[in-house]
DRENZA-50670 format. One record per residue: residue number from 1; residue in one letter; x, y, z of N, C-alpha, C, O in turn. Coordinates in Angstrom, 2 decimals, decimal comma, always signed. Last residue first. Layout:
<atoms>
NUM  A  X  Y  Z  X  Y  Z  X  Y  Z  X  Y  Z $
...
</atoms>
This chain:
<atoms>
67  X  +5,60  -12,99  +4,64  +4,93  -13,59  +3,24  +6,39  -14,12  +2,48  +6,35  -14,65  +1,37 $
66  X  +6,20  -14,48  +7,89  +6,39  -13,48  +6,86  +5,79  -14,05  +5,59  +5,52  -15,24  +5,43 $
65  X  +4,25  -15,63  +10,51  +5,26  -15,96  +9,35  +5,00  -14,79  +8,44  +3,91  -14,26  +8,24 $
64  X  +3,36  -12,97  +13,02  +3,32  -14,53  +12,44  +4,53  -14,71  +11,36  +5,56  -14,04  +11,37 $
63  X  +1,81  -9,99  +12,41  +2,30  -10,92  +13,39  +2,35  -12,24  +12,59  +1,55  -12,54  +11,70 $
62  X  +2,13  -6,71  +11,01  +1,64  -7,96  +10,98  +2,33  -8,98  +11,78  +3,55  -8,83  +11,85 $
61  X  +1,40  -3,30  +10,58  +2,10  -4,54  +11,04  +1,28  -5,70  +10,89  +0,07  -5,73  +10,69 $
60  X  +1,12  -1,34  +7,76  +0,67  -1,91  +8,79  +1,39  -3,14  +9,21  +1,91  -3,92  +8,41 $
59  X  +1,57  +1,64  +6,16  +2,54  +0,60  +6,58  +1,81  +0,06  +7,65  +1,72  +0,81  +8,63 $
58  X  -0,24  +3,22  +3,48  +0,02  +2,88  +4,91  +1,05  +1,70  +4,91  +1,32  +0,98  +3,95 $
57  X  -1,23  +5,49  +1,03  -0,65  +4,28  +1,39  -0,19  +4,25  +2,69  +0,29  +5,30  +3,12 $
56  X  -4,07  +6,53  -0,78  -3,35  +6,76  +0,46  -2,49  +5,41  +0,56  -2,99  +4,35  +0,20 $
55  X  -5,98  +8,20  -3,37  -5,26  +7,20  -2,79  -4,59  +7,63  -1,68  -4,45  +8,83  -1,44 $
54  X  -8,86  +9,20  -5,25  -7,75  +9,43  -4,32  -7,03  +8,07  -3,91  -7,54  +6,98  -4,16 $
53  X  -10,58  +8,40  -7,73  -10,43  +9,70  -7,05  -9,21  +10,07  -6,20  -8,61  +11,12  -6,40 $
52  X  -10,51  +6,64  -10,50  -9,89  +6,84  -9,38  -9,91  +8,23  -8,88  -9,35  +9,13  -9,50 $
51  X  -11,68  +6,12  -12,98  -12,48  +6,63  -11,96  -12,00  +6,95  -10,53  -12,70  +7,38  -9,61 $
50  X  -9,72  +5,27  -14,57  -10,28  +6,43  -15,07  -11,04  +7,08  -13,75  -11,03  +8,29  -13,50 $
49  X  -7,04  +3,64  -12,48  -8,24  +3,57  -13,44  -9,00  +5,02  -13,52  -8,86  +5,83  -12,61 $
48  X  -4,29  +2,07  -11,27  -4,85  +3,60  -11,86  -6,18  +3,17  -12,62  -6,12  +2,21  -13,40 $
47  X  -3,03  +0,13  -9,94  -4,32  +0,35  -9,45  -4,95  +1,48  -10,34  -6,12  +1,80  -10,13 $
46  X  -0,46  -0,33  -10,76  -1,46  -1,36  -11,13  -2,92  -1,04  -10,71  -3,87  -1,75  -11,04 $
45  X  +0,60  +2,27  -9,91  +0,43  +1,96  -11,35  -0,52  +1,02  -11,44  -1,50  +1,30  -12,13 $
44  X  +1,50  +2,43  -7,28  +0,20  +2,74  -7,85  -0,39  +2,43  -9,13  -1,59  +2,33  -9,38 $
43  X  +4,10  +1,58  -7,25  +3,06  +1,03  -6,23  +1,62  +1,26  -6,75  +0,73  +0,42  -6,65 $
42  X  +5,40  +3,44  -8,95  +5,36  +1,93  -9,16  +4,29  +1,29  -8,51  +3,58  +0,50  -9,13 $
41  X  +4,91  +5,92  -7,51  +4,43  +5,76  -8,80  +4,37  +4,30  -9,22  +3,37  +3,91  -9,82 $
40  X  +6,35  +5,42  -5,05  +5,02  +5,72  -5,02  +4,46  +5,56  -6,39  +3,38  +4,97  -6,40 $
39  X  +8,98  +4,61  -4,16  +8,36  +3,80  -5,04  +6,85  +4,24  -5,51  +6,20  +3,50  -6,26 $
38  X  +10,09  +6,10  -2,03  +10,87  +6,15  -3,34  +10,16  +5,15  -4,14  +10,90  +4,72  -5,02 $
37  X  +8,17  +6,01  -0,39  +8,54  +7,42  -0,70  +9,25  +7,30  -1,87  +9,17  +8,16  -2,75 $
36  X  +7,79  +3,24  +0,29  +6,67  +3,85  -0,09  +7,08  +5,40  -0,68  +6,27  +5,94  -1,43 $
35  X  +10,25  +2,94  +1,64  +10,07  +2,26  +0,20  +9,02  +2,85  -0,63  +9,10  +3,01  -1,85 $
34  X  +10,04  +4,41  +3,95  +11,21  +4,87  +2,80  +10,67  +4,21  +1,63  +10,60  +4,87  +0,59 $
33  X  +8,13  +2,98  +5,15  +7,63  +4,35  +4,71  +8,70  +4,80  +3,64  +8,39  +5,43  +2,63 $
32  X  +9,65  +0,69  +5,67  +8,38  +0,65  +4,95  +7,88  +1,94  +4,16  +7,41  +2,01  +3,02 $
31  X  +11,57  +1,66  +7,14  +12,02  +0,96  +6,01  +10,90  +0,87  +5,25  +11,09  +0,95  +4,04 $
30  X  +10,07  +2,43  +9,50  +10,71  +3,46  +8,60  +11,24  +2,91  +7,29  +11,37  +3,70  +6,36 $
29  X  +8,88  -0,21  +10,54  +7,86  +0,95  +9,89  +8,57  +1,97  +9,09  +8,00  +2,45  +8,12 $
28  X  +10,73  -3,03  +9,72  +10,17  -1,94  +10,70  +9,42  -0,89  +9,75  +9,43  -0,83  +8,52 $
27  X  +11,10  -4,99  +7,95  +11,43  -5,51  +9,53  +10,91  -4,19  +10,27  +10,67  -4,31  +11,47 $
26  X  +8,63  -5,77  +5,62  +9,75  -4,91  +5,93  +9,97  -5,12  +7,38  +8,98  -5,44  +8,05 $
25  X  +7,95  -7,46  +2,25  +7,90  -7,25  +3,65  +8,90  -6,42  +4,39  +10,02  -6,32  +3,87 $
24  X  +6,69  -7,53  -0,95  +7,89  -7,44  -0,22  +7,24  -7,27  +1,36  +6,06  -6,96  +1,51 $
23  X  +4,42  -8,59  -2,30  +5,66  -8,87  -2,91  +6,80  -8,75  -1,96  +7,74  -9,54  -1,98 $
22  X  +2,25  -7,53  -1,31  +2,73  -8,37  -0,50  +3,81  -9,07  -1,16  +4,18  -10,13  -0,67 $
21  X  +0,19  -5,10  -0,47  +1,34  -5,07  -1,30  +2,15  -5,99  -0,62  +2,75  -5,67  +0,41 $
20  X  -3,40  -4,99  -0,33  -1,96  -5,16  +0,32  -1,06  -5,53  -0,78  -1,41  -6,13  -1,80 $
19  X  -6,08  -2,76  -0,71  -5,22  -3,54  -1,32  -3,85  -3,70  -0,62  -3,19  -2,70  -0,33 $
18  X  -9,36  -1,45  -0,35  -7,85  -1,58  +0,06  -7,26  -2,82  -0,41  -7,94  -3,85  -0,51 $
17  X  -11,78  +0,89  -1,43  -11,24  -0,50  -1,72  -9,64  -0,48  -1,04  -8,86  +0,45  -1,26 $
16  X  -14,77  +2,43  -1,49  -13,43  +2,47  -1,14  -12,92  +1,08  -1,01  -13,61  +0,19  -0,52 $
15  X  -16,97  +4,23  -3,65  -16,40  +3,00  -3,27  -14,82  +3,03  -2,67  -13,87  +3,53  -3,26 $
14  X  -17,67  +6,63  -4,68  -17,75  +6,75  -3,44  -17,27  +5,22  -2,55  -17,20  +5,06  -1,33 $
13  X  -17,32  +6,84  -7,30  -18,87  +6,23  -7,06  -18,84  +6,47  -5,46  -19,94  +6,51  -4,91 $
12  X  -14,82  +7,74  -7,78  -15,61  +8,56  -7,87  -17,05  +8,12  -7,35  -17,87  +8,98  -7,02 $
11  X  -12,90  +5,63  -5,23  -13,41  +5,89  -6,36  -14,45  +7,01  -6,47  -15,01  +7,33  -5,42 $
10  X  -9,95  +5,48  -3,28  -11,33  +5,77  -3,31  -11,77  +6,24  -4,67  -11,15  +7,14  -5,24 $
9  X  -7,75  +2,88  -2,05  -8,36  +3,32  -3,11  -9,59  +4,06  -2,88  -10,44  +3,42  -2,27 $
8  X  -5,15  +2,36  +0,08  -6,40  +2,63  +0,12  -6,72  +3,47  -1,08  -6,18  +4,56  -1,26 $
7  X  -2,40  -0,07  +0,21  -2,90  +1,07  -0,68  -4,51  +1,17  -0,35  -5,17  +0,14  -0,49 $
6  X  -0,06  -1,14  +2,64  -1,53  -1,14  +2,04  -1,70  +0,10  +1,33  -1,24  +1,17  +1,72 $
5  X  +2,83  -3,07  +3,01  +2,27  -1,71  +2,57  +0,72  -2,11  +1,94  +0,41  -2,98  +1,13 $
4  X  +3,85  -4,49  +6,01  +3,45  -4,52  +4,68  +2,75  -3,39  +4,33  +2,12  -2,74  +5,16 $
3  X  +6,15  -5,50  +8,50  +5,27  -4,35  +8,18  +4,80  -4,84  +6,52  +5,57  -5,60  +5,92 $
2  X  +6,24  -7,74  +11,63  +6,87  -7,29  +10,07  +5,58  -6,09  +9,75  +4,55  -5,85  +10,38 $
1  X  +7,50  -9,35  +14,50  +6,49  -8,42  +13,79  +7,14  -7,99  +12,54  +8,36  -7,89  +12,40 $
</atoms>
């Protein structure tokens, strides 16, 4: 099992979109959350738009071969 970062984006229109950050995977949830805490702005920058209302980061488990 390994973990990836997912960002949930909510826009002013009410649309909710989730995106997976697949450039890096993590062996456990603690390392994943530490990466989020240390890199929030860098992780969010590609998704910034004028109509972005809110966002949330998650560490989600995956099974199978790593990315």
